[in-house]
C-alpha positions as CSV (number, residue, x, y, z in Angstrom):
1,X,80.3,86.9,60.2
2,X,81.0,88.2,64.2
3,X,78.3,88.1,66.2
4,X,78.6,91.7,66.9
5,X,77.6,94.0,70.1
6,X,76.4,97.9,69.9
7,X,79.7,99.1,68.7
8,X,80.4,96.1,66.2
9,X,78.5,95.5,63.3
10,X,77.4,92.0,63.5
11,X,74.1,89.6,62.9
12,X,70.8,90.8,63.1
13,X,68.7,90.0,66.8
14,X,67.3,87.3,65.3
15,X,70.1,85.3,64.2
16,X,72.0,85.8,67.5
17,X,69.1,83.9,69.0
18,X,69.4,81.1,66.5
19,X,73.5,81.3,67.4
20,X,71.8,80.8,71.5
21,X,70.1,78.1,70.5
22,X,72.2,76.2,68.5
23,X,74.9,76.7,71.9
24,X,72.6,75.0,73.7
25,X,71.6,72.4,71.3
26,X,75.2,71.0,70.5
27,X,76.0,70.1,74.1
28,X,75.3,66.7,75.7
29,X,72.4,67.8,77.5
30,X,69.3,65.6,77.2
31,X,66.8,67.8,78.8
32,X,66.7,71.5,77.4
33,X,64.5,73.9,79.0
34,X,64.2,77.0,76.4
35,X,63.0,80.1,77.2
36,X,61.8,83.0,74.7
37,X,63.6,81.4,71.8
38,X,61.2,82.6,69.1
39,X,62.3,86.4,70.2
40,X,62.7,88.2,67.8
41,X,62.9,85.7,64.9
42,X,60.4,85.1,61.9
43,X,57.5,83.0,61.9
44,X,59.4,80.6,59.4
45,X,63.0,80.6,61.7
46,X,60.9,79.6,64.5
47,X,58.9,77.0,62.4
48,X,62.2,75.8,61.3
49,X,64.0,75.4,64.8
50,X,61.2,73.8,66.8
51,X,60.8,71.6,64.2
52,X,64.1,70.3,64.1
53,X,63.6,70.3,67.9
54,X,60.3,68.2,67.9
55,X,62.6,65.8,65.3
56,X,65.6,65.3,68.0
57,X,63.2,64.8,71.0
58,X,61.4,62.3,69.0
59,X,64.1,60.4,67.7
60,X,66.6,61.1,70.7
61,X,64.3,60.7,73.1
62,X,65.4,64.0,74.8
63,X,63.1,66.0,77.1
64,X,62.7,69.6,76.2
65,X,60.2,72.5,77.4
66,X,59.9,75.4,75.7
67,X,58.5,79.0,76.6
68,X,57.1,81.1,73.8
69,X,55.8,84.4,73.2
70,X,53.2,85.0,70.1
71,X,53.8,81.4,68.7
72,X,52.1,81.1,65.4
73,X,49.6,78.7,64.3
74,X,52.1,76.6,62.8
75,X,54.4,76.2,65.9
76,X,51.8,75.4,68.2
77,X,51.2,72.7,66.1
78,X,53.9,71.2,66.5
79,X,54.4,70.4,70.1
80,X,53.1,67.1,72.0
81,X,52.1,68.9,75.2
82,X,50.8,72.6,76.3
83,X,51.6,73.7,80.1
84,X,49.5,76.9,80.6
85,X,50.6,78.8,83.3
86,X,48.7,81.9,84.7
87,X,49.3,83.8,87.8
88,X,51.3,80.8,89.3
89,X,48.8,78.4,88.9
90,X,48.9,75.5,86.4
91,X,45.5,75.9,84.7
92,X,46.2,72.6,82.0
93,X,49.1,70.0,81.4
94,X,48.7,67.3,79.1
95,X,48.1,66.5,75.4
96,X,47.5,69.6,73.2
97,X,44.8,67.7,71.3
98,X,42.4,67.9,74.5
99,X,43.5,71.6,75.4
100,X,40.5,73.5,73.2
101,X,37.8,70.5,75.0
102,X,39.0,71.6,78.6
103,X,38.2,74.9,77.7
104,X,34.8,74.3,75.8
105,X,33.7,72.6,79.0
106,X,34.2,75.6,81.0
107,X,32.2,77.7,78.5
108,X,35.1,79.3,76.6
109,X,35.4,78.5,72.9
110,X,38.6,79.1,70.8
111,X,37.0,81.3,67.4
112,X,37.6,80.1,64.0
113,X,39.9,82.5,63.0
114,X,41.8,82.9,66.1
115,X,45.3,81.1,66.9
116,X,45.2,78.8,70.0
117,X,47.9,80.4,71.6
118,X,46.8,83.5,71.6
119,X,43.6,82.4,72.9
120,X,45.0,80.2,75.8
121,X,46.7,83.8,76.6
122,X,43.8,85.6,76.6
123,X,41.0,83.0,78.2
124,X,42.1,83.4,81.5
125,X,42.7,87.1,81.4
126,X,39.8,89.1,83.4
127,X,39.5,91.9,80.8
128,X,39.7,89.7,77.9
129,X,37.6,86.3,78.7
130,X,34.2,87.6,78.7
131,X,34.6,87.9,74.5
132,X,35.2,83.7,74.4
133,X,32.1,82.5,76.3
134,X,29.8,80.6,73.8
135,X,26.7,79.4,76.3
136,X,24.1,81.5,75.0
137,X,21.8,79.7,77.9
138,X,23.6,80.7,80.5
139,X,24.9,83.8,81.4
140,X,28.4,84.7,81.9
141,X,30.3,84.7,84.7
142,X,33.8,84.9,85.2
143,X,36.1,82.4,85.9
144,X,39.1,82.8,87.9
145,X,42.7,81.3,87.3
146,X,42.3,79.5,90.8
147,X,38.7,77.9,89.5
148,X,40.3,76.6,86.3
149,X,42.9,75.2,88.3
150,X,40.5,73.3,90.1
151,X,38.6,72.5,86.9
152,X,41.7,70.7,85.8
153,X,41.9,68.3,88.3
154,X,38.5,66.8,87.7
155,X,39.1,67.0,84.1
156,X,39.8,63.7,82.6
157,X,43.6,64.8,81.6
158,X,44.2,66.0,84.6
159,X,43.1,62.8,86.9
160,X,45.2,60.7,84.6
161,X,48.4,62.6,85.0
162,X,47.4,62.2,88.9
163,X,47.0,58.8,88.8
164,X,50.5,58.4,86.7
165,X,51.9,60.7,89.2
166,X,51.0,58.1,92.1
167,X,52.3,55.3,90.6
168,X,56.5,55.2,91.6
169,X,58.5,55.3,89.2
170,X,60.6,52.2,87.9
171,X,63.9,52.7,88.3
172,X,65.2,49.8,86.0
173,X,63.8,52.2,83.0
174,X,66.5,55.4,84.3
175,X,68.0,56.7,81.8
176,X,71.9,56.3,82.1
177,X,72.1,59.8,81.0
178,X,70.0,60.8,84.0
179,X,72.7,60.5,86.4
180,X,76.0,61.5,84.9
181,X,79.3,61.0,86.4
182,X,81.1,64.0,85.0
183,X,80.6,67.7,85.9
184,X,81.8,68.7,82.5
185,X,81.9,67.9,78.9
186,X,85.7,67.9,78.7
187,X,88.3,67.0,81.4
188,X,90.2,70.3,82.6
189,X,93.2,70.0,80.7
190,X,91.1,70.0,77.2
191,X,88.6,73.0,78.8
192,X,91.5,74.7,79.6
193,X,93.4,73.9,75.9
194,X,90.0,75.1,74.3
195,X,89.6,78.5,76.3
196,X,93.4,79.5,75.7
197,X,92.6,78.4,72.2
198,X,89.3,80.9,71.7
199,X,91.0,83.7,74.0
200,X,94.0,84.0,71.0
201,X,90.9,84.4,69.0
202,X,89.4,86.9,70.6
203,X,93.1,88.8,71.4
204,X,93.5,88.3,67.3
205,X,90.1,89.6,66.1
206,X,90.5,92.6,69.0
207,X,94.3,93.7,67.7
208,X,92.9,97.0,67.3
209,X,92.5,97.9,70.9
210,X,96.0,96.4,72.0
211,X,97.5,98.4,69.2
212,X,96.0,101.4,70.4
213,X,96.8,101.4,73.8
214,X,100.3,100.7,72.7
215,X,100.0,103.7,70.4
216,X,98.7,105.4,73.4
217,X,102.0,104.6,75.9
218,X,104.1,105.8,72.7
219,X,102.4,109.3,72.5
220,X,102.4,109.5,76.1
221,X,106.5,108.3,75.6
222,X,107.0,111.2,73.3
223,X,105.9,114.1,75.6
224,X,107.3,112.6,78.9
225,X,110.6,113.0,76.8
226,X,110.0,116.7,75.8
227,X,109.0,117.2,79.1
228,X,112.1,115.7,81.1
229,X,115.0,115.7,78.6
230,X,118.0,114.7,79.7
231,X,119.8,117.8,78.7
232,X,117.8,119.6,80.7
233,X,117.9,117.0,84.2
234,X,121.0,117.4,86.2
235,X,122.3,114.6,88.7
236,X,124.4,114.0,91.2
237,X,123.3,116.8,93.8
238,X,120.8,116.5,96.8
239,X,118.7,119.4,94.8
240,X,118.6,117.4,91.5
241,X,115.8,114.5,92.7
242,X,113.1,116.6,92.4
243,X,112.9,116.2,89.0
244,X,113.7,112.7,88.7
245,X,111.2,112.1,91.3
246,X,108.7,113.5,88.9
247,X,110.0,111.5,86.1
248,X,110.4,108.2,87.9
249,X,106.8,108.9,89.4
250,X,104.9,109.6,86.2
251,X,106.3,106.8,84.2
252,X,105.0,104.9,87.2
253,X,101.4,106.4,87.0
254,X,101.3,105.5,82.6
255,X,102.1,102.0,83.5
256,X,99.6,101.6,86.2
257,X,96.9,104.0,83.7
258,X,97.6,101.6,80.9
259,X,95.9,98.5,82.7
260,X,92.8,100.2,83.3
261,X,91.4,99.0,80.2
262,X,91.3,95.7,82.2
263,X,88.4,96.8,83.9
264,X,86.1,97.8,80.8
265,X,87.6,94.0,79.5
266,X,86.6,92.2,82.6
267,X,83.1,93.8,82.8
268,X,82.2,93.1,79.2
269,X,83.0,89.5,79.1
270,X,80.9,88.6,82.5
271,X,77.7,88.2,81.1
272,X,78.4,85.6,78.4
273,X,80.8,84.1,81.0
274,X,78.2,84.0,83.6
275,X,76.0,82.1,81.3
276,X,78.8,79.5,80.1
277,X,79.8,79.0,83.9
278,X,76.4,77.9,85.1
279,X,75.8,75.8,81.9
280,X,79.2,73.7,83.0
281,X,80.7,74.7,79.8
282,X,83.8,74.9,81.6
283,X,85.2,75.0,84.8
284,X,85.2,78.8,86.0
285,X,89.1,79.1,86.8
286,X,89.9,78.1,83.4
287,X,88.6,81.3,81.9
288,X,90.2,83.4,84.6
289,X,93.7,81.7,84.4
290,X,93.5,81.5,80.7
291,X,93.0,86.1,80.7
292,X,96.0,85.8,83.3
293,X,98.1,84.3,81.0
294,X,97.9,85.0,77.9
295,X,97.7,89.2,79.0
296,X,101.5,88.3,80.2
297,X,102.8,88.9,76.7
298,X,100.9,92.2,76.1
299,X,101.9,93.3,79.9
300,X,105.6,92.7,79.0
301,X,105.6,94.7,75.7
302,X,103.6,97.5,76.8
303,X,106.4,97.6,79.6
304,X,109.3,97.4,77.0
305,X,107.8,99.7,74.8
306,X,107.6,102.4,77.4
307,X,111.0,101.6,79.1
308,X,113.1,101.6,75.3
309,X,111.3,105.3,74.8
310,X,112.1,107.0,77.9
311,X,114.6,105.3,80.0
312,X,117.7,107.0,77.9
313,X,116.5,110.1,76.5
314,X,114.9,110.8,80.0
315,X,118.5,110.5,81.3
316,X,118.1,107.5,84.1
317,X,121.6,105.8,85.3
318,X,122.8,104.6,82.1
319,X,124.2,101.1,83.4
320,X,122.4,98.3,81.0
321,X,121.6,96.2,84.6
322,X,119.8,99.4,85.9
323,X,117.5,99.3,82.8
324,X,116.6,95.5,83.3
325,X,116.3,96.1,86.6
326,X,113.7,99.5,85.4
327,X,112.0,97.2,82.9
328,X,111.8,94.1,85.8
329,X,109.5,96.8,87.7
330,X,107.5,98.2,85.5
331,X,106.1,94.9,84.4
332,X,105.9,93.6,87.8
333,X,103.6,97.4,88.1
334,X,101.9,96.7,85.3
335,X,100.6,92.8,85.8
336,X,99.9,94.2,89.5
337,X,97.3,97.1,87.9
338,X,96.0,94.5,85.8
339,X,95.4,91.7,88.4
340,X,93.8,94.9,90.2
341,X,91.3,96.0,87.7
342,X,90.3,92.3,86.6
343,X,89.5,91.7,90.6
344,X,87.4,95.1,90.5
345,X,85.7,94.4,87.5
346,X,84.5,90.8,88.7
347,X,83.4,92.7,92.1
348,X,81.9,95.2,90.8
349,X,80.2,94.2,87.4
350,X,78.7,97.4,86.5
351,X,80.3,99.7,84.4
352,X,79.8,102.9,86.0
353,X,80.5,101.3,89.6
354,X,83.4,99.9,88.6
355,X,85.1,103.1,86.5
356,X,84.3,104.8,89.7
357,X,85.5,102.9,92.5
358,X,88.4,102.2,90.1
359,X,89.4,105.9,89.9
360,X,88.9,105.9,93.8
361,X,91.1,103.0,94.4
362,X,94.3,104.3,92.4
363,X,93.9,107.4,94.3
364,X,93.9,106.4,97.6
365,X,97.3,104.1,96.3
366,X,98.7,107.0,94.8
367,X,97.9,109.0,97.9
368,X,99.8,106.5,100.1
369,X,102.7,106.1,97.7
370,X,105.1,107.4,99.2
371,X,105.1,110.6,96.9
372,X,102.9,112.7,97.5
373,X,103.4,112.5,101.4
374,X,107.1,110.8,102.5
375,X,106.5,108.2,105.7
376,X,107.4,110.3,107.9
377,X,104.9,112.8,107.2
378,X,102.0,110.6,107.6
379,X,100.0,110.2,110.8
380,X,100.1,107.1,113.0
381,X,96.5,105.8,112.0
382,X,97.2,105.9,108.7
383,X,100.7,104.6,108.3
384,X,98.7,100.8,107.8
385,X,97.6,102.2,104.2
386,X,101.1,103.5,103.7
387,X,102.5,99.9,103.6
388,X,99.2,98.6,102.0
389,X,99.6,100.4,99.3
390,X,101.1,98.3,95.9
391,X,102.5,102.0,94.5
392,X,104.2,102.7,97.5
393,X,106.2,99.5,96.7
394,X,106.8,100.2,92.9
395,X,108.2,103.7,94.2
396,X,110.4,102.0,96.3
397,X,112.0,99.8,93.5
398,X,112.6,102.5,91.2
399,X,113.5,105.0,93.2
400,X,116.4,102.3,94.7
401,X,117.5,101.4,91.3
402,X,117.9,105.0,90.4
403,X,119.6,106.8,93.2
404,X,121.7,103.8,94.5
405,X,123.2,104.1,91.7
406,X,127.1,105.5,90.9
407,X,125.9,109.0,89.2
408,X,124.7,109.5,93.4
409,X,127.0,108.2,95.5
410,X,128.6,111.4,96.2
411,X,129.2,112.1,99.9
412,X,126.6,113.5,101.7
413,X,127.1,116.8,103.0
414,X,123.8,117.2,105.0
415,X,124.6,116.9,108.6
416,X,120.8,116.8,109.3
417,X,120.3,113.1,107.2
418,X,122.6,110.7,108.7
419,X,123.2,109.1,105.1
420,X,126.8,107.8,103.8
421,X,126.0,109.2,99.8
422,X,123.6,111.9,98.0
423,X,121.7,109.4,96.8
424,X,121.2,107.1,100.3
425,X,120.3,111.2,101.7
426,X,117.5,111.5,99.2
427,X,115.9,107.9,99.7
428,X,116.1,108.5,103.4
429,X,114.0,112.0,103.4
430,X,111.4,110.4,101.6
431,X,111.0,107.7,103.7
432,X,112.1,105.0,101.0
433,X,114.3,101.6,101.3
434,X,118.1,102.6,101.6
435,X,119.5,99.4,101.0
436,X,119.5,97.7,97.8
437,X,118.0,94.7,99.0
438,X,114.9,97.1,99.4
439,X,114.8,96.9,95.2
440,X,113.9,93.5,95.3
441,X,111.6,93.4,98.8
442,X,109.8,95.4,96.8
443,X,110.1,93.7,93.9
444,X,108.5,90.5,96.3
445,X,105.8,92.7,97.8
446,X,104.8,94.0,93.8
447,X,104.5,90.0,92.9
448,X,102.1,89.1,96.0
449,X,100.2,91.7,95.4
450,X,99.7,90.6,91.8
451,X,99.0,87.3,92.6
452,X,96.6,87.5,95.5
453,X,94.4,90.1,93.0
454,X,94.6,87.1,90.5
455,X,93.4,84.9,93.6
456,X,90.5,86.9,94.3
457,X,89.8,87.5,90.7
458,X,89.6,83.3,90.3
459,X,87.5,83.6,93.9
460,X,85.3,86.1,92.8
461,X,84.4,84.2,89.1
462,X,83.8,80.5,90.7
463,X,81.4,82.1,93.7
464,X,80.0,85.4,92.3
465,X,77.5,85.3,90.3
466,X,75.5,88.1,87.8
467,X,72.9,89.3,90.2
468,X,68.5,88.7,89.4
469,X,65.9,90.9,89.6
470,X,64.5,91.1,92.8
471,X,61.9,93.9,92.5
472,X,58.8,92.9,90.4
473,X,57.6,95.4,87.8
474,X,54.6,97.5,87.1
475,X,51.5,95.3,85.7
476,X,49.1,96.3,83.5
477,X,46.3,94.4,85.0
478,X,46.9,95.8,88.3
479,X,46.8,100.0,86.8
480,X,43.3,102.0,86.7
481,X,42.2,101.0,83.4
482,X,39.7,99.9,81.9
483,X,38.6,96.4,82.7
484,X,36.8,95.5,78.9
485,X,38.7,94.5,76.3
486,X,39.5,96.6,73.3
487,X,40.0,95.4,70.1
488,X,42.9,96.8,68.2
489,X,41.3,98.4,65.6
490,X,38.2,99.6,67.2
491,X,37.9,103.6,68.1
492,X,39.2,104.4,71.6
493,X,38.5,108.1,72.0
494,X,42.1,109.1,71.2
495,X,42.7,112.5,69.6
496,X,42.2,112.7,65.8
497,X,44.1,114.8,63.6
498,X,40.9,117.5,63.8
499,X,41.5,117.3,67.5
500,X,45.4,117.7,67.9
501,X,46.8,120.9,69.5
502,X,49.9,121.1,67.1
503,X,49.6,120.8,63.5
504,X,51.4,118.6,61.4
505,X,52.0,118.2,57.6
506,X,51.1,115.2,56.2
507,X,53.6,113.3,54.0
508,X,54.3,110.4,51.9
509,X,57.8,108.7,51.5
510,X,58.7,106.8,48.2
511,X,61.1,105.2,46.8
512,X,62.2,103.4,43.9
513,X,65.4,101.0,43.2
514,X,66.9,101.7,46.2
515,X,70.4,99.5,46.6
516,X,72.0,99.6,49.5
517,X,76.3,98.6,49.7
518,X,78.9,98.2,52.6
519,X,82.0,97.2,52.3
520,X,82.7,93.7,51.7
521,X,83.8,91.9,55.3
522,X,87.3,90.5,55.9
523,X,85.5,87.3,57.0
524,X,84.1,86.7,53.3
525,X,86.8,87.8,51.3
526,X,89.1,85.3,53.2
527,X,86.3,82.4,52.1
528,X,87.1,83.8,48.3
529,X,84.6,86.4,47.7
530,X,86.3,88.7,45.5
531,X,83.7,91.6,45.2
532,X,84.6,94.9,46.9
533,X,81.4,95.3,48.1
534,X,78.6,93.6,49.5
535,X,75.0,94.2,48.6
536,X,72.6,94.3,51.7
537,X,69.0,96.0,49.9
538,X,68.1,94.8,46.0
539,X,66.4,97.0,43.6
540,X,63.7,97.7,46.5
541,X,60.9,100.2,45.3
542,X,57.7,101.1,46.9
543,X,55.7,104.3,49.3
544,X,54.3,105.3,52.6
545,X,51.1,106.9,52.8
546,X,50.0,109.2,55.8
547,X,46.9,107.9,57.6
548,X,48.2,104.0,56.1
549,X,49.7,101.3,58.8
550,X,52.0,99.5,57.0
551,X,53.8,96.2,57.8
552,X,57.4,95.4,56.9
553,X,57.8,91.6,57.0
554,X,60.7,88.8,56.3
555,X,62.6,86.6,57.6
556,X,65.4,87.0,59.8
557,X,68.2,89.5,57.7
558,X,66.0,90.3,54.9
559,X,66.8,93.4,55.2
560,X,64.1,95.0,57.3
561,X,65.6,96.9,59.6
562,X,68.1,98.1,57.4
563,X,65.6,99.3,54.8
564,X,64.6,101.6,57.9
565,X,68.0,103.3,58.4
566,X,68.2,103.8,54.8
567,X,65.5,105.4,54.7
568,X,65.5,107.3,57.9
569,X,69.1,108.4,57.1
570,X,70.8,106.3,60.0
571,X,73.5,104.4,58.0
572,X,76.4,106.4,58.6
573,X,78.4,103.8,56.0
574,X,78.1,102.1,53.3
575,X,76.5,103.7,50.3
576,X,72.8,104.3,49.1
577,X,71.4,103.9,45.1
578,X,68.4,104.7,44.0
579,X,65.6,107.9,44.5
580,X,64.3,108.7,47.5
581,X,61.6,111.2,47.7
582,X,59.4,113.1,50.3
583,X,56.1,114.4,49.1
584,X,57.7,114.5,45.3
585,X,60.7,116.7,46.7
586,X,64.0,114.6,46.9
587,X,65.0,114.1,50.7
588,X,67.4,116.2,52.4
589,X,68.4,114.6,55.7
590,X,68.5,117.4,57.8
591,X,65.2,118.9,56.9
592,X,64.1,114.6,57.0
593,X,65.0,114.4,60.8
594,X,63.2,117.6,61.7
595,X,59.5,115.7,60.6
596,X,60.2,112.0,61.4
597,X,60.7,109.7,64.3
598,X,62.4,106.6,64.3
599,X,61.3,104.2,67.7
600,X,64.1,101.8,68.1
601,X,63.8,98.1,69.3
602,X,65.6,98.7,72.4
603,X,63.4,101.3,74.6
604,X,66.3,103.2,76.1
605,X,65.0,105.5,78.9
606,X,66.3,107.3,82.2
607,X,65.8,105.0,85.0
608,X,65.4,107.5,87.1
609,X,62.5,110.0,85.7
610,X,58.4,109.9,85.6
611,X,56.4,108.7,82.6
612,X,55.2,112.2,82.5
613,X,58.6,113.8,83.0
614,X,60.3,111.6,80.3
615,X,58.2,112.7,78.1
616,X,58.2,116.7,78.9
617,X,61.6,116.1,78.9
618,X,61.7,115.5,75.1
619,X,58.9,117.8,74.2
620,X,61.4,121.0,75.4
621,X,64.2,119.5,73.7
622,X,62.2,118.8,70.0
623,X,59.8,121.2,70.0
624,X,59.9,123.9,67.9
625,X,61.0,127.4,70.7
626,X,58.0,129.0,69.2
627,X,55.4,126.5,70.6
628,X,54.6,128.0,74.0
629,X,54.9,126.4,77.4
630,X,51.1,126.1,77.8
631,X,50.4,124.1,74.0
632,X,53.5,121.9,75.0
633,X,51.7,120.6,78.1
634,X,49.0,120.3,76.4
635,X,50.7,118.6,73.5
636,X,52.5,116.1,75.9
637,X,48.8,115.2,77.6
638,X,47.0,114.2,74.3
639,X,50.1,112.2,73.1
640,X,49.9,110.3,76.6
641,X,46.3,110.1,76.1
642,X,46.8,108.7,72.3
643,X,49.0,106.0,73.8
644,X,47.4,105.4,77.0
645,X,49.6,106.5,79.6
646,X,47.7,108.5,81.1
647,X,47.0,106.5,84.5
648,X,50.8,105.7,84.2
649,X,51.7,109.6,84.1
650,X,53.5,109.1,87.7
651,X,55.4,106.2,87.2
652,X,58.7,105.8,87.8
653,X,60.9,104.4,84.7
654,X,62.4,101.9,86.3
655,X,65.3,99.4,85.0
656,X,64.3,96.4,82.2
657,X,63.3,93.5,84.4
658,X,64.1,95.2,87.5
659,X,61.6,97.3,89.0
660,X,59.3,100.0,87.3
661,X,57.7,99.5,83.9
662,X,57.0,96.4,82.4
663,X,58.2,95.5,78.6
664,X,55.0,96.6,76.5
665,X,54.9,99.9,78.8
666,X,58.2,101.0,77.7
667,X,57.3,100.3,73.8
668,X,54.6,102.7,74.7
669,X,57.2,105.1,76.3
670,X,59.1,105.1,73.5
671,X,56.6,105.6,71.2
672,X,55.5,108.7,73.0
673,X,59.0,110.1,73.1
674,X,59.4,110.0,69.3
675,X,55.3,111.3,68.8
676,X,55.7,114.3,70.8
677,X,58.0,115.9,68.6
678,X,55.1,116.1,65.9
679,X,56.8,114.3,63.3
680,X,55.0,113.0,59.8
681,X,56.1,109.9,59.3
682,X,57.5,107.4,62.6
683,X,59.4,104.0,61.9
684,X,58.9,101.6,63.9
685,X,61.5,98.3,65.2
686,X,59.9,95.6,65.6
687,X,57.3,97.0,68.4
688,X,55.6,94.0,69.4
689,X,58.7,91.6,69.7
690,X,59.5,89.8,73.6
691,X,55.5,90.7,74.3
692,X,52.6,88.2,74.9
693,X,49.7,88.2,72.7
694,X,47.8,90.0,75.2
695,X,50.4,93.0,75.9
696,X,51.6,93.2,71.6
697,X,47.5,94.4,71.4
698,X,48.2,96.8,73.4
699,X,50.9,97.8,72.0
700,X,49.3,97.7,68.5
701,X,46.2,99.7,69.8
702,X,48.7,102.6,70.5
703,X,50.4,101.8,67.0
704,X,46.7,102.5,65.4
705,X,46.1,105.5,67.4
706,X,48.9,106.9,66.1
707,X,47.6,106.5,61.9
708,X,44.3,107.5,62.9
709,X,46.0,110.9,63.7
710,X,47.2,111.4,60.0
711,X,50.8,110.6,60.3
712,X,52.8,107.7,58.5
713,X,53.8,104.9,60.6
714,X,56.0,101.8,59.3
715,X,56.5,99.2,61.5
716,X,59.3,95.8,61.1
717,X,57.4,92.5,62.7
718,X,58.0,89.1,64.1
719,X,55.8,86.8,63.8
720,X,52.2,88.5,64.2
721,X,49.1,86.9,65.4
722,X,46.3,87.3,62.9
723,X,44.8,90.3,65.0
724,X,47.8,92.1,64.6
725,X,48.7,91.5,61.1
726,X,44.8,92.1,60.4
727,X,45.2,96.1,62.1
728,X,48.0,96.8,59.5
729,X,46.7,98.8,56.1
730,X,49.6,97.2,53.7
731,X,52.3,94.9,53.8
732,X,55.6,95.3,52.5
733,X,57.2,92.0,52.5
734,X,61.2,91.4,52.1
735,X,62.9,88.4,50.9
736,X,66.8,87.3,51.1
737,X,66.3,87.8,47.0
738,X,62.6,89.8,46.2
739,X,60.6,92.3,47.4
740,X,57.0,91.8,47.0
741,X,54.2,94.5,48.2
742,X,50.5,93.4,48.4
743,X,47.9,96.2,50.0
744,X,44.5,95.7,51.8
745,X,42.2,97.2,54.4
746,X,42.1,96.0,57.8
747,X,38.6,94.1,57.7
748,X,39.2,90.1,57.7
749,X,37.9,89.5,54.6
750,X,40.5,91.6,52.3
751,X,43.3,89.3,54.3
752,X,42.1,86.8,52.0
753,X,43.5,88.4,48.8
754,X,47.3,87.7,50.2
755,X,46.7,84.0,50.4
756,X,45.3,84.2,46.8
757,X,48.1,85.9,45.4
758,X,50.9,83.8,47.6
759,X,49.4,80.3,46.1
760,X,49.3,82.0,42.0
761,X,53.1,82.0,43.0
762,X,52.7,78.3,43.4
763,X,53.8,78.5,46.6
764,X,52.9,75.8,49.2
765,X,48.9,75.9,50.4
766,X,49.0,78.2,53.3
767,X,46.3,77.9,55.6
768,X,44.0,81.0,56.1
769,X,44.7,80.9,60.1
770,X,48.6,80.6,59.2
771,X,51.0,83.5,59.6
772,X,51.3,85.3,56.6
773,X,55.3,86.5,57.9
774,X,55.7,82.3,57.7
């Protein structure tokens, strides 16, 4: 199964995260640092991965440090030591068994039904700390993060650690792996062969792109042949040269532009390359050299296709030697263009900037290529650009190859040009080389440019980095919001259905015996699967009701997002079987799209507008034209209040991880952009993924406010804490082999019914504080 991307069907987000973890575990490293490896994973997968890593640590004596967001209790209990960081301070660093003792000594106790990891993330927060104070005989006093750090140094765990640090390390106990003598796991030659093998595989799997490029050349060549047909191309006289110059220049531009795709190829591979380069998978020059070598046959084929198609049909010099010399020019030019665009892609890194600057570079080298402006007409202060233009040498080479042939050897009758033959006169008038040696000088210059661009490309891969975030994102703690903690399921003075400006019709969505099939992937057919279709959903039935918050849970790859896409009508391929009804009527996608919203897992917003402008723009586009301007603006204000974005109305959205809104604020903005369309049914794909416990609680509070308006809301979730899980009203659980549904209210006492139901199925005993999604 391919990894996939935005345009290629592949594995799920959670499975991609597991691939990343496996990629790091397979190397020779003995010290591993893993950042948020559970993001997008279900609780079961997270537990199994951390359990394996724990065994690896204990058996192989490795050192592993893992940062996690919202770790479920069963996963948290696998760790030996805990490092709790807050505001840049180490609040605690020591055995997991002593961390609750430390906070109890400071006056804070974790409730019985509270996950310890969630407690640790909230107890240092000014907004959430007071609820954990347990010393009734003493008045609560906020304990700041620096105070916690000072208290830890006097705690017995901190004292023991300080004593250990004061004792110099015994060098005789140093592990041999701590001082490696090899920078890479393989020799340079072995790394080169491995990278070459992978590049051949990628070219094979991306063969459609190369076939498309050749097809594009064929179509363009056919068009060019009909425009510059040899029967309409007289030769031998000075006046006949214009059409030949046009045909030669057009051919040159076609080959030059054909190399432009290398820009996109380079930029697309950079994120993966930088990750693997920084982890010393291979020397940087290996992948650059492999890219250069593997594209040589591609360049030769594309050049041959163009020359074979057009050379004789356009009526160029018929000598076989000149045919092959033309092929050599186009091949060298194509190689030069690919080297140039590879270099630009490696330096600019951004598709938008690279495309813009790439077209600018093409125009510059075209203007000074000798065809638009002859050398004699160029101003003295721009003559350097003429000699620095690679296209000038390509233009010289193909012009010398054509006009010094015997067809243009007639005596020159134009006394204003000092030349023996018509061909030399034509070349001299354009400022081109007039001797046959000029052809080889031009070829040498083109090869020189090719080598220069490829060397610069290798240097860029070796020394440049992908860039890092320099600006901080907006923090919820710094906004003018309430300073008290609000439970997820508590009323928050947000608009209810009776208070909203625009009415909507509450609708229920039911589905019965839903099956979803896609074409069997070629990889699976090669492995021996004989079926023509692959079933992704098997006999799924259920219903989503107004005013009810439904959680869609299951392991990674169980089909949660697929089910939501099928119900929302977002699948454009495959076949769907079964019945889907909307309040008893068969679902019609055209009308259903008007009453439904879909919040994707990735929060995609324009970075250069404010929160208010983003929501208002969505309202202008998606609300009916019958809604007047004042009502539309009032509704936008109500939606912003509903999702608690009113205090951020003038904040710029910004770029994720660079500036602007934080991750959970972007999640709420995504919900608001969908809510402003006034839908009756809203689908949300993993609204809490990538968030810590407190940020997830803020998002879920906005989701609960949405449900309280009477809308039908369905969410897929991974690794929910007990507080988040109990904020849902109903649960639809999917697995790879079955689906089950359990209905309950969002009070703590009824959650126990789920555990009883699971235990009746003879499943291993589940502790009441463990994640149900395990």
